[in-house]
Every structure is written in C-alpha cells, then in structure tokens.
MMTF fields as JSON, N, C-alpha, C and O atoms, coordinates in Angstrom:
{
  "mmtfVersion": "1.0.0",
  "mmtfProducer": "UNKNOWN",
  "numBonds": 427,
  "numAtoms": 428,
  "numGroups": 107,
  "numChains": 1,
  "numModels": 1,
  "chainsPerModel": [1],
  "groupsPerChain": [107],
  "chainIdList": ["A"],
  "bondAtomList": [4, 2, 8, 6, 12, 10, 16, 14, 20, 18, 24, 22, 28, 26, 32, 30, 36, 34, 40, 38, 44, 42, 48, 46, 52, 50, 56, 54, 60, 58, 64, 62, 68, 66, 72, 70, 76, 74, 80, 78, 84, 82, 88, 86, 92, 90, 96, 94, 100, 98, 104, 102, 108, 106, 112, 110, 116, 114, 120, 118, 124, 122, 128, 126, 132, 130, 136, 134, 140, 138, 144, 142, 148, 146, 152, 150, 156, 154, 160, 158, 164, 162, 168, 166, 172, 170, 176, 174, 180, 178, 184, 182, 188, 186, 192, 190, 196, 194, 200, 198, 204, 202, 208, 206, 212, 210, 216, 214, 220, 218, 224, 222, 228, 226, 232, 230, 236, 234, 240, 238, 244, 242, 248, 246, 252, 250, 256, 254, 260, 258, 264, 262, 268, 266, 272, 270, 276, 274, 280, 278, 284, 282, 288, 286, 292, 290, 296, 294, 300, 298, 304, 302, 308, 306, 312, 310, 316, 314, 320, 318, 324, 322, 328, 326, 332, 330, 336, 334, 340, 338, 344, 342, 348, 346, 352, 350, 356, 354, 360, 358, 364, 362, 368, 366, 372, 370, 376, 374, 380, 378, 384, 382, 388, 386, 392, 390, 396, 394, 400, 398, 404, 402, 408, 406, 412, 410, 416, 414, 420, 418, 424, 422],
  "bondOrderList": [1, 1, 1, 1, 1, 1, 1, 1, 1, 1, 1, 1, 1, 1, 1, 1, 1, 1, 1, 1, 1, 1, 1, 1, 1, 1, 1, 1, 1, 1, 1, 1, 1, 1, 1, 1, 1, 1, 1, 1, 1, 1, 1, 1, 1, 1, 1, 1, 1, 1, 1, 1, 1, 1, 1, 1, 1, 1, 1, 1, 1, 1, 1, 1, 1, 1, 1, 1, 1, 1, 1, 1, 1, 1, 1, 1, 1, 1, 1, 1, 1, 1, 1, 1, 1, 1, 1, 1, 1, 1, 1, 1, 1, 1, 1, 1, 1, 1, 1, 1, 1, 1, 1, 1, 1, 1],
  "groupList": [{"groupName": "UNK", "atomNameList": ["N", "CA", "C", "O"], "elementList": ["N", "C", "C", "O"], "formalChargeList": [0, 0, 0, 0], "bondAtomList": [1, 0, 2, 1, 3, 2], "bondOrderList": [1, 1, 2], "singleLetterCode": "X", "chemCompType": "L-PEPTIDE LINKING"}],
  "groupTypeList": [0, 0, 0, 0, 0, 0, 0, 0, 0, 0, 0, 0, 0, 0, 0, 0, 0, 0, 0, 0, 0, 0, 0, 0, 0, 0, 0, 0, 0, 0, 0, 0, 0, 0, 0, 0, 0, 0, 0, 0, 0, 0, 0, 0, 0, 0, 0, 0, 0, 0, 0, 0, 0, 0, 0, 0, 0, 0, 0, 0, 0, 0, 0, 0, 0, 0, 0, 0, 0, 0, 0, 0, 0, 0, 0, 0, 0, 0, 0, 0, 0, 0, 0, 0, 0, 0, 0, 0, 0, 0, 0, 0, 0, 0, 0, 0, 0, 0, 0, 0, 0, 0, 0, 0, 0, 0, 0],
  "groupIdList": [1, 2, 3, 4, 5, 6, 7, 8, 9, 10, 11, 12, 13, 14, 15, 16, 17, 18, 19, 20, 21, 22, 23, 24, 25, 26, 27, 28, 29, 30, 31, 32, 33, 34, 35, 36, 37, 38, 39, 40, 41, 42, 43, 44, 45, 46, 47, 48, 49, 50, 51, 52, 53, 54, 55, 56, 57, 58, 59, 60, 61, 62, 63, 64, 65, 66, 67, 68, 69, 70, 71, 72, 73, 74, 75, 76, 77, 78, 79, 80, 81, 82, 83, 84, 85, 86, 87, 88, 89, 90, 91, 92, 93, 94, 95, 96, 97, 98, 99, 100, 101, 102, 103, 104, 105, 106, 107],
  "secStructList": [7, 3, 3, 3, 3, 3, 7, 7, 1, 7, 7, 7, 2, 2, 2, 2, 2, 2, 2, 2, 2, 2, 2, 2, 2, 2, 2, 6, 7, 7, 5, 7, 1, 7, 7, 3, 3, 3, 7, 7, 4, 4, 4, 1, 7, 4, 4, 4, 7, 3, 3, 3, 3, 3, 3, 3, 3, 6, 6, 3, 3, 3, 3, 3, 3, 3, 3, 6, 6, 6, 6, 3, 3, 3, 3, 3, 3, 3, 3, 1, 1, 7, 7, 7, 2, 2, 2, 2, 2, 2, 2, 2, 2, 2, 2, 2, 6, 7, 7, 1, 7, 7, 3, 3, 3, 7, 7],
  "xCoordList": [-8.131, -6.906, -5.888, -5.75, -5.178, -4.123, -2.779, -2.581, -1.854, -0.508, 0.485, 0.379, 1.457, 2.443, 3.837, 4.001, 4.842, 6.218, 7.205, 6.825, 8.475, 9.56, 10.137, 10.41, 10.32, 10.703, 12.209, 12.913, 12.675, 14.044, 14.023, 15.068, 12.853, 12.712, 12.749, 12.435, 13.134, 13.035, 11.564, 10.967, 10.988, 9.561, 9.388, 9.883, 8.682, 8.324, 6.914, 6.277, 6.449, 5.081, 4.822, 3.777, 5.763, 5.581, 5.543, 4.763, 6.382, 6.404, 5.075, 4.545, 4.537, 3.256, 2.14, 1.316, 2.107, 1.073, 1.145, 0.123, 2.347, 2.517, 2.162, 1.556, 2.535, 2.268, 0.782, 0.274, 0.079, -1.363, -2.099, -2.932, -1.792, -2.428, -2.07, -2.921, -0.814, -0.365, -0.991, -1.333, -1.146, -1.779, -3.224, -3.663, -3.958, -5.358, -5.452, -6.277, -4.619, -4.642, -4.261, -4.885, -3.242, -2.772, -3.872, -3.962, -4.7, -5.764, -7.086, -8.064, -7.117, -8.345, -9.39, -10.586, -8.951, -9.857, -9.855, -8.818, -11.009, -11.146, -11.065, -11.926, -10.023, -9.915, -10.725, -10.765, -11.374, -12.145, -11.569, -12.163, -10.427, -9.73, -8.274, -7.924, -7.446, -6.036, -5.908, -6.792, -4.818, -4.609, -4.477, -3.974, -4.935, -4.736, -3.617, -3.701, -2.564, -1.386, -1.052, -0.941, -0.894, -0.567, 0.769, 1.142, 1.483, 2.683, 2.582, 2.334, 2.768, 2.484, 3.43, 3.062, 4.637, 5.569, 5.803, 6.02, 5.761, 6.039, 4.937, 5.12, 3.812, 2.693, 2.912, 2.149, 3.935, 4.16, 5.6, 6.5, 5.791, 7.138, 7.969, 7.42, 9.265, 10.163, 9.88, 9.963, 9.548, 9.302, 7.962, 7.686, 7.13, 5.847, 5.844, 4.787, 7.01, 7.087, 6.876, 7.222, 6.312, 6.058, 4.892, 4.775, 4.027, 2.897, 1.64, 1.703, 0.508, -0.82, -1.431, -1.381, -2.004, -2.535, -3.82, -4.061, -4.636, -5.884, -6.168, -6.098, -6.49, -6.91, -8.36, -8.647, -9.292, -10.697, -10.942, -10.527, -11.613, -11.972, -13.473, -14.225, -13.914, -15.345, -16.037, -17.212, -15.319, -15.893, -15.348, -15.578, -14.645, -14.194, -12.876, -12.837, -11.776, -10.548, -9.337, -9.442, -8.173, -6.909, -6.295, -6.091, -6.002, -5.33, -3.897, -3.629, -2.982, -1.572, -0.991, -1.261, -0.19, 0.502, 1.971, 2.294, 2.86, 4.293, 4.999, 4.834, 5.792, 6.582, 8.034, 8.656, 8.573, 9.912, 11.009, 11.929, 10.939, 12.018, 12.121, 13.222, 11.002, 10.999, 11.064, 11.31, 10.839, 10.757, 9.697, 9.904, 8.553, 7.454, 6.253, 5.895, 5.629, 4.461, 3.295, 3.466, 2.113, 0.878, -0.144, -0.433, -0.69, -1.642, -2.925, -2.9, -4.041, -5.351, -6.115, -6.443, -6.392, -7.107, -8.512, -8.715, -9.478, -10.872, -11.677, -11.729, -12.303, -13.063, -14.215, -14.068, -15.359, -16.5, -16.319, -17.001, -15.41, -15.105, -14.054, -13.176, -14.145, -13.168, -11.808, -11.734, -10.738, -9.383, -8.489, -8.839, -7.345, -6.396, -5.476, -4.601, -5.675, -4.884, -3.41, -2.566, -3.087, -1.685, -1.011, 0.138, -1.716, -1.173, -0.954, 0.023, -1.85, -1.7, -0.447, 0.328, -0.254, 0.92, 2.205, 3.132, 2.272, 3.484, 3.759, 4.913, 2.708, 2.883, 3.497, 4.453, 2.948, 3.446, 4.846, 5.675, 5.122, 6.465, 7.504, 8.56, 7.201, 8.132, 8.216, 9.315, 7.08, 7.056, 7.823, 8.547, 7.664, 8.307, 9.624, 10.254, 10.042, 11.301, 11.278, 12.262, 10.177, 10.067, 10.758, 10.251, 11.927, 12.674, 12.525, 12.989, 11.891, 11.644, 10.212, 9.554, 9.755, 8.394, 7.366, 7.545, 6.31, 5.172, 4.036, 3.666, 3.485, 2.31, 1.09, 0.999, 0.156, -1.074, -2.226, -2.061, -3.383, -4.59, -5.767, -5.915, -6.593, -7.85, -8.839, -9.029, -9.46, -10.375, -11.797, -12.732],
  "yCoordList": [-7.83, -8.563, -7.64, -6.483, -8.151, -7.41, -7.994, -9.208, -7.125, -7.544, -6.679, -5.452, -7.311, -6.569, -7.139, -8.332, -6.266, -6.723, -5.594, -4.427, -5.956, -4.997, -4.676, -5.575, -3.393, -2.937, -2.722, -2.461, -2.839, -2.443, -1.286, -0.707, -0.949, 0.117, 1.495, 1.641, 2.493, 3.883, 4.284, 4.256, 4.656, 4.974, 6.466, 7.018, 7.111, 8.514, 8.702, 7.751, 9.923, 10.237, 9.8, 9.223, 10.073, 9.728, 8.207, 7.701, 7.495, 6.036, 5.451, 4.539, 5.967, 5.472, 5.745, 4.869, 6.947, 7.283, 6.342, 5.827, 6.123, 5.242, 3.794, 3.094, 3.351, 1.969, 1.711, 0.681, 2.627, 2.429, 2.413, 1.54, 3.375, 3.417, 2.206, 1.648, 1.802, 0.638, -0.651, -1.523, -0.781, -1.971, -2.089, -3.159, -0.989, -1.005, -1.4, -2.238, -0.806, -1.123, -2.58, -3.258, -3.059, -4.439, -5.447, -6.511, -5.101, -6.011, -5.776, -6.485, -4.775, -4.473, -3.78, -3.9, -3.05, -2.302, -0.839, -0.308, -0.189, 1.178, 2.215, 2.267, 3.032, 4.172, 5.318, 5.488, 6.108, 7.243, 8.583, 9.632, 8.551, 9.781, 9.416, 8.24, 10.425, 10.207, 9.794, 10.088, 9.116, 8.764, 10.014, 11.048, 9.892, 10.923, 10.403, 9.295, 11.21, 10.755, 11.777, 12.973, 11.286, 12.136, 11.704, 10.534, 12.663, 12.386, 13.215, 14.419, 12.6, 13.309, 14.448, 15.335, 14.456, 15.543, 15.692, 14.703, 16.925, 17.208, 16.745, 16.791, 16.306, 15.882, 14.501, 14.093, 13.779, 12.421, 12.237, 12.98, 11.236, 10.881, 10.392, 10.021, 10.396, 9.974, 8.546, 8.251, 7.655, 6.261, 6.062, 4.976, 7.095, 7.017, 7.805, 8.001, 8.255, 8.978, 8.019, 6.84, 8.53, 7.72, 8.292, 9.508, 7.416, 7.848, 7.048, 5.872, 7.713, 7.094, 7.477, 8.642, 6.511, 6.804, 6.026, 4.974, 6.574, 5.913, 6.182, 7.321, 5.119, 5.232, 4.773, 3.602, 5.688, 5.281, 4.484, 4.883, 3.367, 2.52, 2.574, 2.855, 2.31, 2.271, 1.236, 1.391, 0.186, -0.868, -0.889, -1.868, 0.128, 0.342, 1.09, 2.233, 0.51, 1.286, 0.493, -0.651, 1.136, 0.564, 1.544, 2.715, 1.056, 1.858, 1.372, 0.173, 2.306, 1.965, 2.737, 3.926, 2.052, 2.668, 2.265, 1.096, 3.25, 2.99, 3.665, 4.865, 2.892, 3.408, 3.448, 2.405, 4.655, 4.835, 4.245, 3.612, 4.433, 3.951, 2.431, 1.887, 1.745, 0.278, -0.257, -1.445, 0.631, 0.245, -0.839, -1.827, -0.618, -1.589, -1.0, 0.158, -1.81, -1.365, -2.305, -3.517, -1.717, -2.465, -1.946, -0.75, -2.849, -2.468, -3.266, -4.494, -2.555, -3.188, -2.928, -1.787, -3.998, -3.904, -4.431, -5.618, -3.52, -3.88, -3.623, -2.496, -4.667, -4.498, -5.484, -6.656, -4.996, -5.873, -6.578, -7.564, -6.084, -6.714, -7.803, -7.66, -8.865, -9.948, -9.48, -8.697, -9.962, -9.682, -10.864, -11.684, -10.939, -12.03, -11.683, -10.827, -12.346, -12.072, -12.369, -11.628, -13.434, -13.777, -12.692, -12.333, -12.171, -11.087, -9.83, -9.112, -9.553, -8.385, -8.517, -7.569, -9.683, -9.913, -9.758, -9.082, -10.363, -10.29, -8.868, -8.441, -8.135, -6.745, -5.93, -5.183, -6.075, -5.318, -5.776, -4.951, -7.057, -7.571, -6.908, -6.479, -6.828, -6.219, -4.708, -4.155, -4.039, -2.576, -2.102, -1.109, -2.816, -2.397, -3.117, -2.89, -3.974, -4.684, -5.54, -5.589, -6.206, -7.062, -8.378, -9.172, -8.601, -9.813, -10.894, -12.018, -10.566, -11.551, -12.034, -11.962, -12.517, -13.039, -11.923, -10.82, -12.227, -11.318, -11.924, -13.078, -11.162, -11.627, -11.17, -10.011, -12.076, -11.691, -12.477, -13.594, -11.874, -12.533, -12.04, -10.842, -12.962, -12.584, -12.331, -13.169, -11.179, -10.795, -10.956, -10.687],
  "zCoordList": [1.785, 1.941, 2.586, 2.19, 3.574, 4.256, 3.839, 3.89, 3.425, 3.025, 3.786, 3.771, 4.457, 5.241, 5.018, 4.759, 5.122, 5.005, 5.236, 5.331, 5.324, 5.486, 4.116, 3.32, 3.848, 2.518, 2.378, 3.354, 1.147, 0.812, -0.189, -0.487, -0.702, -1.701, -1.041, 0.141, -1.819, -1.374, -1.461, -2.537, -0.322, -0.274, -0.045, 0.938, -0.962, -0.805, -1.357, -1.81, -1.311, -1.738, -3.191, -3.488, -4.079, -5.49, -5.691, -6.497, -4.958, -5.069, -4.608, -5.242, -3.511, -2.996, -3.993, -4.257, -4.547, -5.531, -6.736, -7.188, -7.248, -8.403, -8.06, -8.871, -6.874, -6.475, -6.289, -6.733, -5.641, -5.447, -6.784, -7.03, -7.64, -8.954, -9.793, -10.485, -9.732, -10.485, -9.99, -10.789, -8.676, -8.106, -8.566, -8.988, -8.483, -8.924, -10.394, -10.758, -11.235, -12.667, -12.912, -13.728, -12.209, -12.363, -12.024, -12.637, -11.046, -10.607, -11.332, -11.093, -12.223, -12.952, -12.098, -12.364, -11.069, -10.193, -10.62, -11.018, -10.54, -11.051, -9.93, -9.052, -9.978, -9.072, -9.664, -10.883, -8.803, -9.314, -8.871, -9.124, -8.217, -7.829, -7.565, -7.461, -7.461, -7.135, -5.673, -4.868, -5.322, -3.917, -3.047, -3.485, -1.826, -0.81, 0.083, 0.611, 0.251, 0.988, 2.068, 1.799, 3.294, 4.432, 5.022, 4.951, 5.604, 6.372, 7.647, 7.571, 8.828, 10.074, 10.408, 11.179, 9.854, 10.151, 11.64, 12.341, 12.129, 13.534, 14.476, 15.692, 13.96, 14.807, 15.422, 16.298, 14.983, 15.477, 15.941, 15.548, 16.782, 17.24, 16.051, 15.014, 16.207, 15.128, 14.671, 13.478, 15.607, 15.222, 14.52, 14.009, 14.492, 13.787, 12.478, 11.878, 12.034, 10.768, 9.604, 9.684, 8.542, 7.36, 6.588, 6.435, 6.101, 5.285, 5.606, 5.963, 5.471, 5.479, 4.138, 3.745, 3.435, 2.104, 1.852, 2.444, 0.957, 0.578, -0.896, -1.357, -1.624, -3.018, -3.1, -2.854, -3.446, -3.553, -4.83, -5.918, -4.679, -5.813, -6.028, -5.094, -7.239, -7.535, -6.657, -6.324, -6.283, -5.454, -4.037, -3.327, -3.59, -2.215, -2.184, -2.639, -1.668, -1.601, -1.155, -0.713, -1.284, -0.835, 0.163, -0.154, 1.375, 2.396, 2.531, 2.456, 2.731, 2.869, 4.036, 4.207, 4.838, 5.966, 5.878, 5.661, 6.049, 5.958, 7.121, 7.339, 7.875, 8.981, 8.527, 8.322, 8.369, 7.803, 8.684, 8.164, 9.997, 10.866, 10.851, 10.938, 10.744, 10.709, 9.276, 9.064, 8.288, 6.876, 6.687, 5.982, 7.341, 7.349, 6.628, 6.842, 5.765, 5.016, 5.304, 5.43, 5.403, 5.607, 4.6, 4.561, 3.788, 2.743, 2.948, 3.027, 3.033, 3.155, 1.868, 1.542, 1.147, -0.12, 0.134, 0.389, 0.06, 0.327, -0.931, -1.424, -1.45, -2.68, -2.743, -2.397, -3.187, -3.459, -4.799, -5.076, -5.628, -6.917, -6.694, -5.843, -7.445, -7.34, -7.856, -8.803, -7.231, -7.704, -7.34, -6.491, -7.986, -7.784, -6.611, -6.738, -5.478, -4.287, -4.465, -3.96, -5.17, -5.415, -6.249, -5.989, -7.244, -8.074, -7.239, -7.452, -6.29, -5.412, -4.554, -4.428, -3.968, -3.118, -3.925, -3.48, -5.087, -5.903, -6.389, -6.432, -6.753, -7.182, -6.041, -6.252, -4.838, -3.688, -3.297, -2.913, -3.387, -3.081, -3.993, -3.528, -5.272, -6.228, -6.015, -5.954, -5.903, -5.766, -4.537, -4.599, -3.415, -2.17, -1.906, -0.873, -2.817, -2.613, -1.362, -0.624, -1.121, 0.063, -0.273, -1.065, 0.341, 0.012, 1.072, 0.883, 2.168, 3.214, 3.153, 2.115, 4.259, 4.348, 4.205, 4.722, 3.507, 3.388, 4.182, 3.964, 5.092, 5.821, 5.05, 4.647, 4.846, 4.168, 4.751, 5.241, 4.688, 5.172, 4.366, 4.125, 3.954, 3.31, 4.43, 5.312, 4.383, 5.462, 4.989, 5.743]
}
C-alpha cells in the first residue's frame, strides 16, 4: 500500500523512527530490527533534503521517503501478512499531521 501526503508535523530522525515502529505495532506487524534512516546531507540538492527510511518486517517491510522543502511524505507498506489499510492511512495522517488529502493506493 502506498500512502502520500503533505505534512504539518515536525519531522526528524526520532519522529520517523517512532512512527515506523508505531505503525508496525498498530497494524500487528512484526519488525525484526530497528529502522534504518538516511539523510543525504551535502550529497543532494537543497530541494532533495529529507529522509529515506526502511523498517524490516518479518513479512516484508515499510519504506518511507520525506522531502523537507515540500513537506511531502511517501510511505510504501509492503507485507505478505494481512493488515488494515484504513488503520494504516489514519495512523499516518495523525502521525504526520496530514490535514489535506491523502493519496493512497493498494498495490
């Protein structure tokens, strides 16, 4: 499932770590390691600053991309285990303070 939207929340490394772990727990998915979080720093243009993150799940994983200048987040939740898509969208809407439209697609 892909979920995207514009954020109003303050997004940093700690927030992403807490959100990924919290999302997995909320959906009953089992993470087997801590999230890996990258920030491009000087390797990227200013408009590409933000974070790339991945949380490994026992049944696959959750990828997250955040562009700070646009305040845009994209989360790809891939799992062979069943989960509640509506609960995932609402969790991410609250965590990231998405007050506008959320784009989502089941893949």
